[in-house]
C-alpha positions, 0 to 999 in steps of 0.5 A: 416389417411388412409394407402394411405394418410400415404404413400403419406405423408411419400413417402420415406417408399415406396423404403424401402418396395421395397428394402425388397421385392427385398431382399426376392426375392434374398433370394428365388433365392439363396435358389432355386439354393442351394447357400443361405447365408446371405452375398449374400442376403444383398450383392451387385450383383445378381438377382434382383438388389436391387439398381435398385429396390430402385431407381426406386421405389423412382422415381416412387413414386415421379412421382405419387406424384408430376407428371412426369414433376416435378423437384422431379421426374426428379431429382430421374430419373436422379440419378436412371439412374446414379445408374443403369448405374454404377451397370450394367457397372462400378461395373459389370466390377469390378466384372469381373476383380475380377474373373480374379484376383482371378484365377491369385493369389494363394489361400491364403484365401483372395479372391476379391468379384466377385459379385459386379454389375448386368447384364442388366436382373438383373437391369431390374427385379429390376426396374420392382419390384421397379415400381410395388411396388410403383404403388401398394402401392400408388394405395391402 
């Protein structure tokens, strides 16, 4: 069995590989800014969006495997849109609220997570990484 055939029959591996790529890139971004921490590397928020990377890699893999008009691709695409919308809007706004609340409350060692969502650029870069990872792995 070739590597390409293996990936076609085990398509769920592709978004996980893409997720690892996004985590490594997130590590590099934080390391270059001098803000490296394991919590930031695996936590939500930041550049790139690992959520976007994962769901776009899955949708792309399904589209390449079953076709752009298949039910499998359409289901993945719809869930991808919902997840990315949530990351850019709901969770991003919750992070902004946490930032304000952290400023308003006394510093007692308990701070809210301010990096919960993503900017549109972070989601876009994550989506590009997911798309390219799926295309490269299924194109081998």
